[in-house]
Each structure stands twice: as structure tokens, then as C-alpha cells.
N, C-alpha and C positions, 0 to 999 in steps of 0.2 A: 273218412271220419263220419260220425254220426251226424245227421242233419239236425238242426235246431229249429225244427217247425218250418212251415212253408215260407215264411219270410226270412227266418234266421239266416239261412245259407246265403241268401241274397245280400243281406246287410253285412255279413262278414266279407263277401267278395267285394262289395261296393267300397267298404271301408278300407280294405287292403289296396284297392285300386287308386282310390283317391289319396291315400297315404303317399303312394309311390310317386303320384304326380307331384307332390310337394317336396320331393327330395331330387336332388341332381342325380343324373344318371351315372352311375359308377359301375366298375367291374363287378362288384359284389352285388349290386342291384339287378345286373343282367344275368349273373350265373346263379342267383339264389332268390328267385321270385317266391312269394309266400313263405317266408322263412319259418314261421312257426308250425304251419302245417306240414311243410316239406321235412323239417327235422323229425317231426312225430312219425309221419306216414311214408316217408320216402319220396323217390322221383315221379311216382305215378299214383294219383289219388282221385278221388271223386268229390266233386263239389255240387250240391243240389241248388239249381238256379229255379226256385219255385218247385213245381213237381218234376222237373226235368234233370236227370243226373247227367253231369258233364265231366268227362275224364280229363284231368290236367296232366300235361307232361312238362316236368322241370328239368332243365339242364341239357346241354348239348348231346350227351350221350344217349338219353332217353329219346329225345327228339330224332337223332340220327338212326337209332335202332328202328323206330316206328316209320318214319317218312322216307328213309333211304333204304335200309336193309330189308324191310318188309313193306316196301312201297305198294305192292299189288294189293295187299290185304288191307292197307289204309287209304285206298285210292278213292273210296266212297266219300260222300259228304253228308253231313247232317241235314235234316229238314229246316227249312226256313218257313214258320207258321204263316206269314203274311202272304206268301206267294204258293203255299202247298195246295190250295184248291186248284191251281192253274199247272203248276210244275210237280209232277208227281214222282217222288223218289229218285234214288241213285243206285239201283241195283244192277243186275246184270244187263238189263236193257240199256242203262246209261252207258255202261262200258262198250257194248256193240256199236252204239251210235257214236261215242266218242272216237273209237278207232276208225270208223268211217268218216267223220268229220275231219280228223287230223290228216288221213290219207288224201281226202278230196282237196283239203286246203293246200297241201304240199303239191298236188297235181296242177293246182291253179297258181303255183308260183310261191306260195308262203315259204320264206326261208330262201328263196332263190332270186336270181337276177330280176325275173319278171316283176315281182312285188317290189323289189328295190327300185326299179324304174318308176313304178306308180307311186311310191312313197317320195321319190325325188320330185315328180310332178306336183304332188300335194304340198310338198315343202316349199316349192317355187311359189305356189299360190299363197301359202302362208306368209312368206317373205314380202310378197307384194302388198298384203293386206296390212302387215306391220308397218311398212314404209308409209302407207296412207296416214298413220298417226303423226308423221313428221316429228318424231321425238318426244312427243306429248305423253303424259303417264297413261298408261293402258293395262287394262286387265285381259290377258290373254286367253283365260279360260275357255270362252266360247270358241275361239279359234282352234285351240287345241281339241276341243270336242268335235269340231267340224273335220279336222285333218283326219283323225282316227276313225270316225264314223264313215267318212268317205272311202277309205281304204277297205274297211269291212264290206261297204255297199258294192264295190267294185268286183269283190270275189263272190259275195252271196247273190246279189242282184244283177251283176254284169253292167252296172252303170255307176257314174259318179254324180253328184249334185252340185249346183252352184251354191255358194255359201248363203245366198239370199233366196233360194228356192222356198216357197211357203211350206210345201209339203215336207220338205227336209227339215225345216225350222220346227214344224210341228212335231215331228218325229223325235227330233233331239230334245224339245221341251218335255215331251212325255217321259222319255227316258230318264232324264236327270231330275224331273220332279219325282219321279218314282224312287230314284235312288235317295233322294232327300227324305222322302217319307219313311222309307225302310230304316233309315238311320235315326229316325226321330225318337224322342223318349216313349212316346205313345206306342210305337211299334216295339220297342224293346219290351215294355210291359206286357203288350200282345203276346210275345213270344213266351212268356212265362205262364200265361193263364188264357191261351188261345181257345181251349175247350169251352170256357165260360164267356170271354170277351167277344167271341165271333157273332154273338147274337145282338150286339150293341153297335151303335154308330161309332166310327173311328177312322184312323188313317188307313187301316186295312181295307175298308170300302172303296176309298179313293185309289188305292194301289190296284185293286182288283179291276175298277173301271179303267185305269190307265193302261194296264197289261192287256185288257180286252180291245181297246183302241189300237195298240201296237199289233196285236194278232190280227185284228181286221185288215190292217195296211199289208201285213205279211200275206194273208190269204189272198188279197187282191193280186199282189204280185205272183203268187204261185199259180193263179188262174190265167194270168198273162203269160206266163212261161209255158204253161201246159198247152195253150192254143198255138204257140209259136215254136214249140219244141222240134228240134231236128236231131234225131237219134245218132246220126253220124257226126254231129258237131255240137256237143255240149258247151254251153257258154259260161256256165258258172256253177255255183254249189247247188242251187235249186234244180237246175237242168240234170245234174249228176244224180240227185236224190230221186227225181222222177223217174229216170231211167232205171234206177234200182228198184223202185216201186213196181214198175212194169215187169221187170225180170222175175220178181219174186211174187207176183200177184196170186199165183196158184198155192202159195205157202200160207196156210191159215194162221201159222205162229210167227210170221214174219215181223220184225220190228220196224220194217220200212213201209210206212203207211202215211196218210196225210196228217194226222195228229202229230206224229213224231217229227215229220218234216217242218211243221210249224214251231214245234218246241226247240228243234235243233237250230233254226234260223234265230229265234229269240234269244237262245242260250249264247249263240255266237256273238250277237249284239251286246247282251249285258255282260259277257265275259271279256270281249275285246275292247269295247269302247271307252268305258269309264276308267278301267284299270290304265289303259295306254295313255289317255289324256292326262290322267293324274300323275303318271310317271314324267311325262314331258313337262308338266308344270313344275313338279319338284326338281327336274334336271335343269330347266331354265333358271329357277330360283337359285340353285347352288352355283351355276355358272356366272350369275349376276353378283353373287356374294363372293365368289372366289374367282375373279376374272382371270388370274394368271393360270389357272387350271384350264379354262376354255381356250 
């Protein structure tokens, strides 16, 4: 549909989103989002969020065709303006690194019994911490963050941390503070007008600072791995990436270099830690609400 100025498209989208929030979720609401626009333009249409065109897919058939039938074509991701200065694009480079990361994670037990045993160990640590509350009300968010982060750490860094380790707590705080800032209203506005707002103070400045601190920590660990690397016995994801870098050092166009190693480790943390801990939190909430299912 034709956009209604820079702000118009945003207002239409916000109005429709807020309107749906005030209605109970029904089958009609799930299968017929944006009813006015969809009826006029079909299951695939474009909404302008500020200067950015966003393609909307409505209905299970359109979504299945895009994300299942043409999964490879739609495997990329849109840019996120607040982290774009650090995380650059999702083109062919991203696909190569993604395949390498998936293969390496599987080699170190992801989806196999090895990681299952690590998860059980972390689960036991979680149970012990929960018992310390002695039945008192407890917000388990922090504990769920610890357990998921430690499993990622064991594969990426080759070690786990105590839940009271100061360095580990600092890393977690940076991660979740950054997630909170990215989800803030100011960051959403920044997404619409980043070309202009990037020159002014705001949440994006703190996000950049936080991510730089995380990258400094990752860089320190990479250097530790480099000095103790045993080519015949890779210990974790970082070791495997370093070996691949050495193997392809004569290739000027290789995607396996120091910067991409840093970005890959950062992506694994951001992709695996927050989403997994949130899933755990909601899973526990549902089991508390419906104990007969548990």
C-alpha cells in the first residue's frame, strides 16, 4: 500500500498492534492479522516503518511458502541498526560461518549425549540453588541465565563458571543489560531513524559500549587459546576456529579470520543464552500453572 508519510505508516502499524492487544486471542485474530490491509492487498504486502520498507506475511500458507518451501532464500536476516556498526550483515559470509558453527557445535556434542550430560550437571547445580530458597518466593530468571550461559561457555570456551564468579556475573550483566536496551522504546525509534539519530546521545551509545566490553572479554579468551593451542586436540569452538584460520591463512578471501571468530562467538552467546533462558522461564511458569502436565 502507499505509505502515508514518514510517520503515517508507523502510526497505522502501532494502532493495529495496540488494537489487537486489547482483544482476546481468537482463531480469527491469529489467521487474519491486519484485516483491512490484508483484504485489500493480499497475504504479502509492504508496510513502511519510517523510511524502512518491511514485508509482511499473513496466514500460514504464505509463511510456510517463505520459511519452509523457500527456506534457503529466506535464511538471511534484516539489519538491526543499534548493533550494525559491530555486526555486519547476513550475506554469503554469514551462511559460511553459520554452517561451520553448526558443524563444530555438533562435533562438540550439541544434540548428542555429551552435551546432554553437561546439561544434567548444570541442572543439578540449578536444583541445589533452588533448594537454598527453602520454599520461599524466588525469581529464577538469574539462575536460568546462568545455566544456559554456562552450557554455551563449556562449548565455546571449554570451561564453566561458578554462579558467583565475578567475571561471569559481569559478562551476564552486560548481555542482559544490552538485550534490555535493544528492546527499549528509544532503540525502536532509533531503528526507524538511525541515519539521523546516530549522531546524538542515546541507548545505542551504551549498547555499543557494552558490546565492545563483551568483545574485549572474548578477545582475551581467544589469545589464551592461541597460546595453549594443541592442533591434535582441539578443546572447544575457539580452538577449532583457530585451526581453520591456520589452514586457510594463505587464502586472501577466506572468511576464517580473527574478526569473524570474534563475531561468531558473540553471535553464539546472543543467539543461545537469552532465547534458551527465556524458554526455560516460560516452561517453568507453565508447569507451575498446570502441575498435572508436569
